C-alpha positions in Angstrom: 56.3 -3.3 42.6 53.7 -1.7 39.9 51.6 -3.3 37.4 52.3 -3.2 33.7 49.5 -1.5 31.6 49.1 -2.9 28.2 48.6 0.0 25.2 44.8 0.3 24.1 44.6 -0.6 20.3 42.1 2.5 19.7 41.6 1.0 15.9 40.2 -2.2 17.2 38.0 0.0 19.9 37.0 2.2 17.1 35.9 -0.9 14.8 34.0 -2.6 17.6 32.2 0.9 18.3 31.0 0.8 14.8 30.0 -2.3 14.5 27.7 -1.7 18.0 26.2 1.1 16.2 25.4 -0.8 13.3 23.8 -3.9 14.8 21.8 -1.5 16.9 20.7 0.4 14.2 19.7 -2.7 12.4 17.7 -3.7 15.6 15.7 -0.3 15.5 15.1 -0.8 12.1 13.8 -4.5 12.6 11.6 -3.4 15.5 10.1 -0.3 13.6 9.4 -2.2 10.6 8.2 -5.3 12.2 5.9 -3.7 14.6 5.1 -0.4 13.4 5.8 1.2 10.1 6.4 -1.4 7.3 7.8 0.5 3.8 6.0 -0.6 0.5 6.8 0.3 -3.1 3.9 0.7 -5.6 4.8 -1.6 -9.1 1.2 -1.0 -10.8 -1.1 1.6 -11.9 -4.3 0.2 -9.9 -4.2 3.3 -7.7 -3.3 6.2 -9.8 -3.7 8.7 -9.5 -3.6 8.6 -5.8 -0.7 6.6 -5.8 1.8 6.7 -8.7 4.2 3.5 -10.1 7.3 4.3 -8.5 6.0 5.8 -5.0 7.6 4.3 -1.8 5.4 4.6 1.2 4.6 3.5 5.0 2.1 1.8 6.1 1.0 2.0 9.7 0.6 -1.9 11.1 -1.0 -0.3 14.5 -3.7 0.9 12.5 -6.0 -2.3 12.7 -3.8 -4.3 15.1 -1.8 -7.2 14.4 -3.0 -10.6 12.8 -0.8 -13.7 11.8 0.1 -11.5 8.8 1.1 -8.8 10.5 4.6 -10.1 10.5 4.4 -12.2 7.2 7.6 -11.2 5.4 10.8 -12.5 3.7 14.3 -11.5 2.5 15.4 -12.4 -1.1 18.0 -12.3 -3.6 17.5 -13.2 -7.4 14.1 -14.1 -7.1 14.6 -16.6 -4.5 14.0 -16.2 -0.5 16.9 -16.5 1.4 14.9 -15.9 4.6 11.2 -16.5 5.4 8.9 -15.7 8.2 5.6 -15.9 9.6 2.6 -16.2 9.4 2.4 -16.2 13.2 0.1 -18.9 14.4 -2.5 -17.2 16.3 -6.2 -16.3 15.2 -7.9 -13.2 15.2 -6.0 -9.5 15.6 -4.6 -8.0 18.8 -5.2 -4.3 19.4 -7.7 -4.7 16.9 -9.0 -1.7 15.0 -11.6 -1.7 12.2 -10.9 0.0 9.0 -13.0 3.1 7.9 -14.6 3.3 4.5 -12.2 5.0 2.2 -8.9 4.0 4.0 -6.0 3.0 1.8 -4.8 -0.6 3.2 -2.2 -3.1 2.3 -3.6 -6.7 2.5 -2.5 -10.1 1.7 -4.2 -11.3 -1.2 -6.7 -13.9 0.2 -5.9 -16.5 -2.8 -2.2 -17.4 -1.4 -2.6 -15.0 2.1 0.8 -14.1 0.8 1.0 -11.6 -2.0 0.5 -7.9 -0.9 -2.0 -5.4 -2.2 -2.9 -2.2 -1.9 -6.6 -0.8 -2.3 -8.9 1.8 -1.0 -11.7 0.1 1.4 -14.9 1.0 -0.2 -17.3 -1.8 1.4 -17.9 -2.7 5.0 -19.3 -6.0 6.7 -23.0 -6.2 5.4 -22.7 -3.5 3.0 -24.1 -4.2 -0.8 -22.0 -2.9 -3.6 -22.5 -2.5 -7.1 -20.9 -0.7 -9.9 -23.7 0.4 -13.0 -22.4 2.3 -16.1 -19.3 3.1 -14.1 -21.2 4.6 -11.2 -20.4 3.0 -7.8 -23.6 2.1 -5.4 -23.3 1.7 -1.9 -26.6 -0.1 -0.3 -28.5 0.8 -3.5 -27.3 4.6 -3.0 -25.3 6.0 -6.0 -22.1 7.6 -4.6 -21.7 11.2 -5.4 -18.9 12.1 -7.9 -18.4 15.4 -9.8 -16.6 15.1 -13.3 -13.2 17.4 -13.3 -11.1 18.5 -16.0 -9.8 15.4 -18.7 -6.2 15.2 -18.3 -4.2 15.0 -21.5 -1.5 12.2 -20.6 0.3 11.1 -17.5 2.9 8.8 -19.2 4.9 9.1 -16.2 2.2 7.7 -14.3 1.8 4.6 -16.6 -1.1 6.1 -18.4 -2.0 7.8 -21.7 -4.6 10.3 -22.1 -7.3 12.1 -22.7 -8.4 10.5 -19.1 -11.9 11.2 -17.5 -11.2 12.0 -14.0 -14.2 11.7 -11.3 -14.1 13.2 -7.8 -15.9 10.4 -6.0 -17.1 11.4 -2.3 -18.2 8.5 -0.1 -20.8 8.4 2.5 -18.4 9.2 5.5 -17.1 12.4 3.4 -13.7 10.8 2.4 -12.9 12.3 -1.6 -10.5 11.1 -3.7 -9.8 11.4 -7.6 -10.7 8.2 -9.6 -9.8 7.5 -13.4 -12.3 6.2 -16.0 -9.9 5.4 -18.7 -12.7 3.9 -21.4 -16.5 3.3 -21.6 -18.0 0.1 -20.9 -14.6 -1.3 -19.1 -14.5 -4.8 -17.9 -16.1 -3.8 -14.4 -18.4 -1.3 -15.5 -21.1 -3.2 -14.9 -21.0 -5.9 -11.9 -23.3 -7.8 -10.0 -24.4 -7.0 -6.3 -21.7 -7.8 -3.9 -22.9 -8.4 -0.3 -19.7 -7.9 1.9 -19.8 -11.0 4.5 -19.3 -10.5 8.1 -15.4 -9.6 9.0 -14.6 -8.8 5.5 -14.0 -5.9 3.1 -14.8 -4.7 -0.4 -11.5 -3.4 -2.0 -11.4 -1.2 -5.0 -8.7 1.0 -6.9 -8.9 4.2 -7.6 -7.7 3.7 -11.4 -11.2 1.9 -12.0 -10.5 0.6 -15.5 -7.1 -0.9 -14.7 -7.5 -2.5 -11.1 -7.9 -6.4 -10.1 -9.7 -5.8 -7.2 -12.7 -7.0 -5.0 -15.0 -7.2 -8.0 -13.0 -9.9 -9.8 -12.8 -13.4 -8.4 -8.8 -13.1 -8.0 -9.3 -10.9 -5.2 -12.8 -11.1 -4.1 -13.5 -10.3 -0.4 -10.8 -9.7 1.9 -10.6 -11.1 5.8 -10.2 -8.9 8.6 -7.5 -10.9 9.6 -5.8 -10.1 5.8 -5.3 -6.6 6.7 -2.0 -5.6 7.4 -2.0 -1.9 7.8 -3.0 1.5 6.3 -1.0 3.7 4.0 0.0 6.7 5.7 2.9 8.8 3.8 4.9 8.6 1.1 8.6 9.1 1.8 10.1 8.9 -1.6 9.1 8.4 -5.3 10.4 8.5 -8.6 9.4 8.5 -12.1 10.0 4.7 -13.3 11.1 5.9 -16.8 14.8 6.5 -15.2 16.7 4.4 -13.7 17.9 5.1 -10.3 21.1 3.8 -10.4 21.6 6.6 -13.3 22.3 9.4 -10.4 22.7 12.2 -13.3 18.8 11.8 -13.8 18.0 12.3 -10.2 17.0 16.2 -10.8 14.3 14.7 -13.5 13.6 11.3 -12.2 12.5 12.0 -8.3 9.1 13.5 -8.0 10.2 16.0 -5.6 6.4 17.3 -4.8 5.6 14.0 -3.7 8.3 13.8 -1.2 6.8 13.2 2.7 3.0 13.8 1.3 0.1 12.0 3.3 -1.7 9.6 1.7 -5.4 9.8 2.0 
């Protein structure tokens, strides 16, 4: 007597296979985002010209190791958090590495330990930092800077010219371009800041349009507030164009910025 074999429902198997692939992809994406590379977008012009409004970049979370804020994230809709996770209740850092002067780092704003900021590491623990007539001083030594050609305008980046540009060279050789939008800006002359132990002094490259460690709203950034180092721009679009208007993509996407390293 032979056993009866029921026909296999191919469509059900196909659907379940598709579901498994999607779930596996989501799990991999979650693990990568949580432990390795987290995507961020640039909503403001404080890091122009290095980072532009509309840039999307990956931040390497392994760069400085993990702190309680490394896994602090939320999923929202319509301005409301639907799911919120973190911070994880532990002190210090696991797999700790210290940032180098000149790194572009994402950190949690010390005022609320929730808002993500991105700036350049300028002052290390124990450094004395000040700005005088727009010139940056580290431990009483003026940071070398070279005047570049003025920029007529850069409306796509959120600023208009003429703009004075300087190439600034830090003591460890890291160099980058800064903008000087006007004379005697709000923070062109500051007090001397003494960076406390286990803290960092952060500044934006768009010096006259950056709320950073020169201002009490930010201040010194604790080591544990560092989330990771910006590494690569994977997408960029001109904010004057809406992304859903796909017919403008040839003009809206900044093709020359795709997959460029951040430094």
